[in-house]
C-alpha angles and dihedrals in degrees: 000000000000090000091058090050091056089046093053088045095057110016092093091055096050137237096290093061090045091056094045088053090051089048090053092051090054093047092051091047093054098040109028118017141336111283103174091247092181091065094047092049090056097043091049090047092051089048092064104179097186115125092230091040092229104179093193094053093043092045091054092047091052091047091051092049091049091052096043091050094051091047088048099044096046091043092051091049092046093052093045095050095037098044102031108027106026106034092040091045093232094128113102109255094221090057092049093050091050091054094048092046090048090057093047087054092060126083093230104051103175140053093302085077086077087067091046086051091066089062102030115015106220101142118062124196092019092189089064095053091047088057098041096043093043094234118173107270094209090052094042097048088046090057089045088054098046092042091052093047091052097042101045095033091058092045094051091045090053094048090045091054093053088050090061095045100043142040116268098262095041091047091053093051094047090045094052094044089049091050093046089051091049087052094048093046089050093053092048089052088050091055091047093050091051095047093051088052091052090049093053 
């Protein structure tokens, strides 16, 4: 299974390097382009490289890397856009107008959209919107933190539950299917949300 492939790929390098790789995936997802972090979180959780195989300890480590990666990625993008593009007026005006109009188009027009994003992704590259729309960094990053804790905590608990009920390979298949289903449902909710906004 794919979990075994990830395990074989990283087990010689140790848990620390495995967690660093996961952290970088989350940073890339938050700051550069979508990288399906939910799938990677589950895959890395299933590929538990700890010598004693403790699912609880490894799950908490994966959750911490997911949270830290999201915080770092969004902060990095926020700092770049705010300090280099917005303050120095190097950001294309039309792009700034499009982003602000897009936010005006949504029902939730402030930092709370970050929480909505966890259920129905409607705002990409949140860090850039934080800078352009002049949201409170402290409030925004708090929503990023609590949203990540809730979303990835739930996913890892779900996968951990499957691991206690089913055999390893069956649990891996069910977990990945469940995560993909959550991603698809989330995408559909996003489309419904946007369509309702257009119809208003």
